[in-house]
ZAFI-485243 format. One record per atom (N, C-alpha, C, CB): residue in three letters; atom name; x, y, z. Coordinates in Angstrom, 1 decimal, always signed. Glycine has a CB too. Layout:
BEGIN
{'ALA', 'CA', {X, Y, Z}}
...
//
This chain:
BEGIN
{'MET', 'N', {-11.9, +4.3, -16.9}}
{'MET', 'CA', {-12.8, +3.7, -16.0}}
{'MET', 'C', {-12.2, +2.4, -15.4}}
{'MET', 'CB', {-14.1, +3.4, -16.7}}
{'ASP', 'N', {-11.6, +1.6, -16.2}}
{'ASP', 'CA', {-11.0, +0.4, -15.7}}
{'ASP', 'C', {-9.9, +0.7, -14.7}}
{'ASP', 'CB', {-10.5, -0.4, -16.8}}
{'SER', 'N', {-9.1, +1.8, -15.0}}
{'SER', 'CA', {-8.1, +2.2, -14.1}}
{'SER', 'C', {-8.6, +2.5, -12.7}}
{'SER', 'CB', {-7.3, +3.4, -14.7}}
{'THR', 'N', {-9.7, +3.2, -12.6}}
{'THR', 'CA', {-10.3, +3.5, -11.3}}
{'THR', 'C', {-10.7, +2.3, -10.6}}
{'THR', 'CB', {-11.5, +4.4, -11.5}}
{'LYS', 'N', {-11.3, +1.3, -11.3}}
{'LYS', 'CA', {-11.7, +0.0, -10.7}}
{'LYS', 'C', {-10.4, -0.7, -10.2}}
{'LYS', 'CB', {-12.5, -0.8, -11.7}}
{'GLU', 'N', {-9.4, -0.7, -11.0}}
{'GLU', 'CA', {-8.1, -1.4, -10.6}}
{'GLU', 'C', {-7.5, -0.7, -9.4}}
{'GLU', 'CB', {-7.1, -1.4, -11.8}}
{'LYS', 'N', {-7.6, +0.6, -9.3}}
{'LYS', 'CA', {-7.1, +1.3, -8.1}}
{'LYS', 'C', {-7.9, +0.9, -6.9}}
{'LYS', 'CB', {-7.1, +2.8, -8.4}}
{'CYS', 'N', {-9.2, +0.9, -7.1}}
{'CYS', 'CA', {-10.1, +0.5, -5.9}}
{'CYS', 'C', {-9.8, -0.9, -5.5}}
{'CYS', 'CB', {-11.5, +0.7, -6.4}}
{'ASP', 'N', {-9.6, -1.8, -6.4}}
{'ASP', 'CA', {-9.3, -3.2, -6.1}}
{'ASP', 'C', {-8.0, -3.3, -5.4}}
{'ASP', 'CB', {-9.4, -4.1, -7.3}}
{'SER', 'N', {-7.0, -2.6, -5.9}}
{'SER', 'CA', {-5.7, -2.6, -5.3}}
{'SER', 'C', {-5.7, -2.0, -3.9}}
{'SER', 'CB', {-4.7, -1.8, -6.2}}
{'TYR', 'N', {-6.5, -1.0, -3.8}}
{'TYR', 'CA', {-6.7, -0.3, -2.5}}
{'TYR', 'C', {-7.2, -1.3, -1.4}}
{'TYR', 'CB', {-7.6, +0.9, -2.6}}
{'LYS', 'N', {-8.2, -2.1, -1.8}}
{'LYS', 'CA', {-8.9, -3.1, -1.0}}
{'LYS', 'C', {-7.9, -4.2, -0.7}}
{'LYS', 'CB', {-10.1, -3.6, -1.6}}
{'ASP', 'N', {-7.1, -4.6, -1.7}}
{'ASP', 'CA', {-6.1, -5.7, -1.5}}
{'ASP', 'C', {-5.1, -5.2, -0.5}}
{'ASP', 'CB', {-5.5, -6.1, -2.8}}
{'ASP', 'N', {-4.6, -4.0, -0.6}}
{'ASP', 'CA', {-3.6, -3.5, +0.3}}
{'ASP', 'C', {-4.1, -3.4, +1.7}}
{'ASP', 'CB', {-3.1, -2.1, -0.1}}
{'LEU', 'N', {-5.3, -3.0, +1.9}}
{'LEU', 'CA', {-6.0, -2.9, +3.2}}
{'LEU', 'C', {-6.1, -4.3, +3.8}}
{'LEU', 'CB', {-7.3, -2.2, +3.1}}
{'LEU', 'N', {-6.5, -5.3, +3.0}}
{'LEU', 'CA', {-6.7, -6.6, +3.4}}
{'LEU', 'C', {-5.4, -7.2, +3.9}}
{'LEU', 'CB', {-7.3, -7.5, +2.3}}
{'LEU', 'N', {-4.3, -6.9, +3.2}}
{'LEU', 'CA', {-3.0, -7.4, +3.5}}
{'LEU', 'C', {-2.6, -6.9, +4.9}}
{'LEU', 'CB', {-1.9, -7.0, +2.5}}
{'ARG', 'N', {-2.9, -5.7, +5.2}}
{'ARG', 'CA', {-2.5, -5.1, +6.5}}
{'ARG', 'C', {-3.4, -5.6, +7.6}}
{'ARG', 'CB', {-2.5, -3.6, +6.5}}
{'MET', 'N', {-4.7, -5.8, +7.3}}
{'MET', 'CA', {-5.6, -6.1, +8.4}}
{'MET', 'C', {-5.8, -7.6, +8.5}}
{'MET', 'CB', {-6.9, -5.4, +8.1}}
{'GLY', 'N', {-5.5, -8.3, +7.4}}
{'GLY', 'CA', {-5.8, -9.8, +7.4}}
{'GLY', 'C', {-4.9, -10.7, +8.2}}
{'GLY', 'CB', {-5.8, -10.2, +6.0}}
{'LEU', 'N', {-5.2, -11.9, +8.0}}
{'LEU', 'CA', {-4.4, -13.0, +8.7}}
{'LEU', 'C', {-3.0, -13.1, +8.2}}
{'LEU', 'CB', {-5.2, -14.3, +8.6}}
{'ASN', 'N', {-2.1, -13.2, +9.1}}
{'ASN', 'CA', {-0.7, -13.5, +8.7}}
{'ASN', 'C', {-0.5, -15.0, +8.8}}
{'ASN', 'CB', {+0.3, -12.7, +9.5}}
{'ASP', 'N', {-0.5, -15.7, +7.7}}
{'ASP', 'CA', {-0.4, -17.2, +7.8}}
{'ASP', 'C', {+1.0, -17.7, +7.7}}
{'ASP', 'CB', {-1.2, -17.8, +6.7}}
{'ASN', 'N', {+2.0, -16.8, +7.9}}
{'ASN', 'CA', {+3.4, -17.2, +7.9}}
{'ASN', 'C', {+3.9, -17.6, +9.3}}
{'ASN', 'CB', {+4.3, -16.1, +7.4}}
{'LYS', 'N', {+3.0, -17.6, +10.3}}
{'LYS', 'CA', {+3.3, -17.9, +11.6}}
{'LYS', 'C', {+3.2, -19.4, +11.8}}
{'LYS', 'CB', {+2.4, -17.2, +12.7}}
{'ALA', 'N', {+3.9, -20.0, +12.8}}
{'ALA', 'CA', {+3.9, -21.4, +13.1}}
{'ALA', 'C', {+2.4, -21.8, +13.4}}
{'ALA', 'CB', {+4.8, -21.7, +14.3}}
{'GLY', 'N', {+2.0, -23.0, +12.9}}
{'GLY', 'CA', {+0.7, -23.6, +13.1}}
{'GLY', 'C', {-0.4, -23.0, +12.3}}
{'GLY', 'CB', {+0.4, -23.4, +14.5}}
{'MET', 'N', {+0.0, -22.1, +11.3}}
{'MET', 'CA', {-1.1, -21.5, +10.5}}
{'MET', 'C', {-1.2, -22.1, +9.1}}
{'MET', 'CB', {-0.8, -20.0, +10.4}}
{'GLU', 'N', {-0.3, -23.0, +8.8}}
{'GLU', 'CA', {-0.4, -23.6, +7.4}}
{'GLU', 'C', {-1.7, -24.4, +7.3}}
{'GLU', 'CB', {+0.8, -24.5, +7.1}}
{'GLY', 'N', {-2.3, -24.4, +6.2}}
{'GLY', 'CA', {-3.5, -25.2, +5.9}}
{'GLY', 'C', {-4.8, -24.5, +6.2}}
{'GLY', 'CB', {-3.4, -26.5, +6.7}}
{'LEU', 'N', {-4.7, -23.3, +6.8}}
{'LEU', 'CA', {-6.0, -22.6, +7.1}}
{'LEU', 'C', {-6.5, -21.9, +5.9}}
{'LEU', 'CB', {-5.7, -21.5, +8.2}}
{'ASP', 'N', {-7.8, -21.8, +5.9}}
{'ASP', 'CA', {-8.5, -21.1, +4.7}}
{'ASP', 'C', {-8.4, -19.6, +4.9}}
{'ASP', 'CB', {-10.0, -21.5, +4.6}}
{'LYS', 'N', {-7.3, -19.0, +4.4}}
{'LYS', 'CA', {-6.9, -17.6, +4.6}}
{'LYS', 'C', {-8.0, -16.7, +4.1}}
{'LYS', 'CB', {-5.6, -17.3, +4.0}}
{'GLU', 'N', {-8.6, -17.0, +2.9}}
{'GLU', 'CA', {-9.6, -16.2, +2.3}}
{'GLU', 'C', {-10.8, -16.1, +3.2}}
{'GLU', 'CB', {-10.0, -16.7, +0.9}}
{'LYS', 'N', {-11.3, -17.2, +3.7}}
{'LYS', 'CA', {-12.5, -17.2, +4.6}}
{'LYS', 'C', {-12.2, -16.5, +5.9}}
{'LYS', 'CB', {-12.9, -18.7, +4.9}}
{'ILE', 'N', {-11.0, -16.6, +6.5}}
{'ILE', 'CA', {-10.7, -15.9, +7.7}}
{'ILE', 'C', {-10.6, -14.4, +7.5}}
{'ILE', 'CB', {-9.3, -16.5, +8.3}}
{'ASN', 'N', {-10.0, -14.0, +6.4}}
{'ASN', 'CA', {-9.9, -12.6, +6.0}}
{'ASN', 'C', {-11.3, -12.0, +5.8}}
{'ASN', 'CB', {-9.0, -12.4, +4.8}}
{'LYS', 'N', {-12.2, -12.8, +5.2}}
{'LYS', 'CA', {-13.5, -12.3, +5.0}}
{'LYS', 'C', {-14.2, -12.0, +6.4}}
{'LYS', 'CB', {-14.4, -13.3, +4.2}}
{'ILE', 'N', {-14.0, -13.0, +7.3}}
{'ILE', 'CA', {-14.6, -12.8, +8.7}}
{'ILE', 'C', {-14.0, -11.6, +9.4}}
{'ILE', 'CB', {-14.3, -14.1, +9.5}}
{'ILE', 'N', {-12.7, -11.4, +9.2}}
{'ILE', 'CA', {-12.0, -10.3, +9.9}}
{'ILE', 'C', {-12.6, -9.0, +9.3}}
{'ILE', 'CB', {-10.5, -10.3, +9.6}}
{'MET', 'N', {-12.7, -8.9, +8.0}}
{'MET', 'CA', {-13.2, -7.7, +7.3}}
{'MET', 'C', {-14.7, -7.4, +7.8}}
{'MET', 'CB', {-13.1, -7.8, +5.8}}
{'GLU', 'N', {-15.5, -8.4, +7.8}}
{'GLU', 'CA', {-16.9, -8.2, +8.2}}
{'GLU', 'C', {-17.0, -7.8, +9.7}}
{'GLU', 'CB', {-17.7, -9.5, +8.0}}
{'ALA', 'N', {-16.1, -8.3, +10.5}}
{'ALA', 'CA', {-16.1, -8.0, +12.0}}
{'ALA', 'C', {-15.6, -6.6, +12.2}}
{'ALA', 'CB', {-15.3, -9.0, +12.8}}
{'THR', 'N', {-14.7, -6.1, +11.4}}
{'THR', 'CA', {-14.1, -4.8, +11.7}}
{'THR', 'C', {-14.7, -3.7, +10.9}}
{'THR', 'CB', {-12.6, -4.8, +11.4}}
{'LYS', 'N', {-15.5, -4.0, +9.9}}
{'LYS', 'CA', {-16.1, -2.9, +9.1}}
{'LYS', 'C', {-17.0, -2.0, +9.9}}
{'LYS', 'CB', {-16.9, -3.5, +7.9}}
{'GLY', 'N', {-16.8, -0.7, +9.8}}
{'GLY', 'CA', {-17.6, +0.2, +10.5}}
{'GLY', 'C', {-17.0, +0.6, +11.9}}
{'GLY', 'CB', {-19.0, -0.3, +10.7}}
{'SER', 'N', {-15.9, -0.1, +12.3}}
{'SER', 'CA', {-15.3, +0.1, +13.6}}
{'SER', 'C', {-14.4, +1.3, +13.5}}
{'SER', 'CB', {-14.6, -1.1, +14.2}}
{'ARG', 'N', {-14.0, +1.8, +14.6}}
{'ARG', 'CA', {-13.0, +2.9, +14.7}}
{'ARG', 'C', {-11.7, +2.4, +14.1}}
{'ARG', 'CB', {-12.8, +3.5, +16.1}}
{'PHE', 'N', {-11.3, +1.2, +14.4}}
{'PHE', 'CA', {-10.1, +0.6, +13.9}}
{'PHE', 'C', {-10.1, +0.6, +12.3}}
{'PHE', 'CB', {-9.9, -0.8, +14.4}}
{'TYR', 'N', {-11.2, +0.1, +11.8}}
{'TYR', 'CA', {-11.3, +0.0, +10.3}}
{'TYR', 'C', {-11.3, +1.4, +9.7}}
{'TYR', 'CB', {-12.7, -0.6, +10.0}}
{'GLY', 'N', {-11.9, +2.4, +10.3}}
{'GLY', 'CA', {-11.9, +3.8, +9.8}}
{'GLY', 'C', {-10.5, +4.3, +9.9}}
{'GLY', 'CB', {-12.8, +4.6, +10.6}}
{'ASN', 'N', {-9.8, +4.0, +10.9}}
{'ASN', 'CA', {-8.4, +4.5, +11.1}}
{'ASN', 'C', {-7.5, +3.9, +10.0}}
{'ASN', 'CB', {-7.9, +4.3, +12.5}}
{'GLU', 'N', {-7.7, +2.6, +9.8}}
{'GLU', 'CA', {-6.9, +1.9, +8.7}}
{'GLU', 'C', {-7.2, +2.5, +7.4}}
{'GLU', 'CB', {-7.2, +0.4, +8.7}}
{'LEU', 'N', {-8.4, +2.8, +7.1}}
{'LEU', 'CA', {-8.8, +3.4, +5.8}}
{'LEU', 'C', {-8.1, +4.8, +5.7}}
{'LEU', 'CB', {-10.3, +3.6, +5.7}}
{'LYS', 'N', {-8.1, +5.6, +6.8}}
{'LYS', 'CA', {-7.5, +6.9, +6.8}}
{'LYS', 'C', {-6.0, +6.8, +6.5}}
{'LYS', 'CB', {-7.8, +7.6, +8.1}}
{'LYS', 'N', {-5.3, +5.8, +7.2}}
{'LYS', 'CA', {-3.9, +5.6, +7.0}}
{'LYS', 'C', {-3.6, +5.2, +5.6}}
{'LYS', 'CB', {-3.4, +4.6, +8.0}}
{'GLU', 'N', {-4.4, +4.3, +5.1}}
{'GLU', 'CA', {-4.2, +3.8, +3.7}}
{'GLU', 'C', {-4.3, +5.0, +2.7}}
{'GLU', 'CB', {-5.2, +2.7, +3.3}}
{'LYS', 'N', {-5.3, +5.8, +2.9}}
{'LYS', 'CA', {-5.5, +7.0, +2.1}}
{'LYS', 'C', {-4.3, +7.9, +2.1}}
{'LYS', 'CB', {-6.8, +7.8, +2.4}}
{'GLN', 'N', {-3.7, +8.1, +3.3}}
{'GLN', 'CA', {-2.6, +9.0, +3.5}}
{'GLN', 'C', {-1.3, +8.4, +2.8}}
{'GLN', 'CB', {-2.3, +9.2, +5.0}}
{'VAL', 'N', {-1.1, +7.1, +2.9}}
{'VAL', 'CA', {+0.0, +6.5, +2.3}}
{'VAL', 'C', {-0.1, +6.6, +0.8}}
{'VAL', 'CB', {+0.1, +5.0, +2.7}}
{'ASN', 'N', {-1.3, +6.3, +0.3}}
{'ASN', 'CA', {-1.5, +6.4, -1.2}}
{'ASN', 'C', {-1.3, +7.9, -1.7}}
{'ASN', 'CB', {-2.9, +6.0, -1.5}}
{'GLN', 'N', {-1.7, +8.8, -0.9}}
{'GLN', 'CA', {-1.5, +10.2, -1.3}}
{'GLN', 'C', {+0.0, +10.6, -1.3}}
{'GLN', 'CB', {-2.3, +11.2, -0.3}}
{'ARG', 'N', {+0.7, +10.1, -0.3}}
{'ARG', 'CA', {+2.2, +10.3, -0.3}}
{'ARG', 'C', {+2.8, +9.7, -1.5}}
{'ARG', 'CB', {+2.8, +9.8, +1.0}}
{'ILE', 'N', {+2.4, +8.5, -1.8}}
{'ILE', 'CA', {+3.0, +7.8, -3.0}}
{'ILE', 'C', {+2.7, +8.6, -4.3}}
{'ILE', 'CB', {+2.4, +6.4, -3.1}}
{'GLU', 'N', {+1.4, +9.0, -4.4}}
{'GLU', 'CA', {+1.0, +9.8, -5.6}}
{'GLU', 'C', {+1.9, +11.1, -5.7}}
{'GLU', 'CB', {-0.5, +10.2, -5.5}}
{'ASN', 'N', {+2.1, +11.8, -4.6}}
{'ASN', 'CA', {+2.9, +13.0, -4.6}}
{'ASN', 'C', {+4.3, +12.7, -5.0}}
{'ASN', 'CB', {+2.9, +13.7, -3.2}}
{'MET', 'N', {+4.9, +11.6, -4.5}}
{'MET', 'CA', {+6.3, +11.2, -4.9}}
{'MET', 'C', {+6.3, +10.9, -6.4}}
{'MET', 'CB', {+6.7, +10.0, -4.0}}
{'MET', 'N', {+5.3, +10.2, -6.9}}
{'MET', 'CA', {+5.3, +9.8, -8.3}}
{'MET', 'C', {+5.2, +11.1, -9.2}}
{'MET', 'CB', {+4.1, +8.9, -8.6}}
{'GLN', 'N', {+4.5, +12.1, -8.7}}
{'GLN', 'CA', {+4.4, +13.4, -9.5}}
{'GLN', 'C', {+5.7, +14.1, -9.4}}
{'GLN', 'CB', {+3.3, +14.3, -8.9}}
{'GLN', 'N', {+6.4, +14.1, -8.3}}
{'GLN', 'CA', {+7.7, +14.7, -8.2}}
{'GLN', 'C', {+8.7, +14.0, -9.1}}
{'GLN', 'CB', {+8.2, +14.7, -6.7}}
{'LYS', 'N', {+8.7, +12.7, -9.1}}
{'LYS', 'CA', {+9.6, +11.9, -9.9}}
{'LYS', 'C', {+9.4, +12.2, -11.4}}
{'LYS', 'CB', {+9.3, +10.4, -9.7}}
{'ALA', 'N', {+8.1, +12.4, -11.8}}
{'ALA', 'CA', {+7.8, +12.7, -13.2}}
{'ALA', 'C', {+8.4, +14.0, -13.6}}
{'ALA', 'CB', {+6.3, +12.6, -13.4}}
{'GLN', 'N', {+8.6, +14.9, -12.7}}
{'GLN', 'CA', {+9.0, +16.3, -13.0}}
{'GLN', 'C', {+10.6, +16.4, -13.0}}
{'GLN', 'CB', {+8.5, +17.3, -12.0}}
{'ILE', 'N', {+11.3, +15.3, -12.6}}
{'ILE', 'CA', {+12.7, +15.3, -12.6}}
{'ILE', 'C', {+13.2, +15.1, -14.1}}
{'ILE', 'CB', {+13.3, +14.2, -11.7}}
{'THR', 'N', {+14.1, +16.1, -14.5}}
{'THR', 'CA', {+14.6, +16.0, -15.9}}
{'THR', 'C', {+15.8, +15.1, -15.8}}
{'THR', 'CB', {+15.0, +17.4, -16.4}}
{'SER', 'N', {+16.2, +14.6, -17.0}}
{'SER', 'CA', {+17.4, +13.7, -17.1}}
{'SER', 'C', {+18.7, +14.5, -16.7}}
{'SER', 'CB', {+17.6, +13.2, -18.5}}
{'GLN', 'N', {+18.7, +15.8, -16.9}}
{'GLN', 'CA', {+19.8, +16.6, -16.5}}
{'GLN', 'C', {+19.9, +16.7, -15.0}}
{'GLN', 'CB', {+19.7, +18.0, -17.1}}
{'GLN', 'N', {+18.8, +16.9, -14.3}}
{'GLN', 'CA', {+18.8, +16.9, -12.8}}
{'GLN', 'C', {+19.2, +15.5, -12.3}}
{'GLN', 'CB', {+17.4, +17.3, -12.3}}
{'LEU', 'N', {+18.8, +14.5, -12.9}}
{'LEU', 'CA', {+19.1, +13.1, -12.5}}
{'LEU', 'C', {+20.6, +12.9, -12.6}}
{'LEU', 'CB', {+18.3, +12.1, -13.3}}
{'ARG', 'N', {+21.2, +13.3, -13.7}}
{'ARG', 'CA', {+22.7, +13.1, -13.9}}
{'ARG', 'C', {+23.4, +13.9, -12.9}}
{'ARG', 'CB', {+23.1, +13.6, -15.3}}
{'LYS', 'N', {+23.0, +15.2, -12.6}}
{'LYS', 'CA', {+23.6, +16.0, -11.6}}
{'LYS', 'C', {+23.6, +15.4, -10.3}}
{'LYS', 'CB', {+23.0, +17.4, -11.6}}
{'ALA', 'N', {+22.5, +14.8, -9.9}}
{'ALA', 'CA', {+22.3, +14.2, -8.6}}
{'ALA', 'C', {+23.2, +12.9, -8.5}}
{'ALA', 'CB', {+20.9, +13.8, -8.3}}
{'GLN', 'N', {+23.3, +12.2, -9.6}}
{'GLN', 'CA', {+24.1, +11.0, -9.6}}
{'GLN', 'C', {+25.6, +11.4, -9.4}}
{'GLN', 'CB', {+23.9, +10.2, -10.9}}
{'LEU', 'N', {+26.0, +12.4, -10.1}}
{'LEU', 'CA', {+27.4, +12.9, -10.0}}
{'LEU', 'C', {+27.7, +13.4, -8.5}}
{'LEU', 'CB', {+27.7, +14.1, -11.0}}
{'GLN', 'N', {+26.8, +14.0, -7.9}}
{'GLN', 'CA', {+27.0, +14.5, -6.5}}
{'GLN', 'C', {+27.1, +13.3, -5.6}}
{'GLN', 'CB', {+25.8, +15.4, -6.1}}
{'ILE', 'N', {+26.4, +12.3, -5.8}}
{'ILE', 'CA', {+26.4, +11.1, -5.0}}
{'ILE', 'C', {+27.8, +10.4, -5.2}}
{'ILE', 'CB', {+25.3, +10.1, -5.3}}
{'ASN', 'N', {+28.2, +10.3, -6.5}}
{'ASN', 'CA', {+29.5, +9.6, -6.8}}
{'ASN', 'C', {+30.7, +10.3, -6.2}}
{'ASN', 'CB', {+29.7, +9.5, -8.3}}
{'ILE', 'N', {+30.6, +11.7, -6.1}}
{'ILE', 'CA', {+31.7, +12.4, -5.5}}
{'ILE', 'C', {+31.8, +12.2, -4.0}}
{'ILE', 'CB', {+31.4, +14.0, -5.8}}
{'LYS', 'N', {+30.6, +12.0, -3.4}}
{'LYS', 'CA', {+30.6, +11.8, -1.9}}
{'LYS', 'C', {+31.2, +10.4, -1.5}}
{'LYS', 'CB', {+29.2, +12.0, -1.3}}
{'PHE', 'N', {+31.0, +9.4, -2.4}}
{'PHE', 'CA', {+31.5, +8.1, -2.1}}
{'PHE', 'C', {+32.7, +7.8, -2.9}}
{'PHE', 'CB', {+30.4, +7.0, -2.4}}
//
């Protein structure tokens, strides 16, 4: 149960990072980033943009999950064989 909540929180954090304020730009230091991000989220929630961002985030997370499953299926023998093939090419 906690794992699901953590995934949900992480999902929201990732979305906020992409949609939120980038305060690394000139003149942005000292701004209340949390307050601005809250305003951005409230203004975009329910919009086509927000829906599209959710869709993209879901697709990225699905690709990551698929890659993690593929990684888990790789045996140490397969890994050694791949490393040897790479070493031969270089």
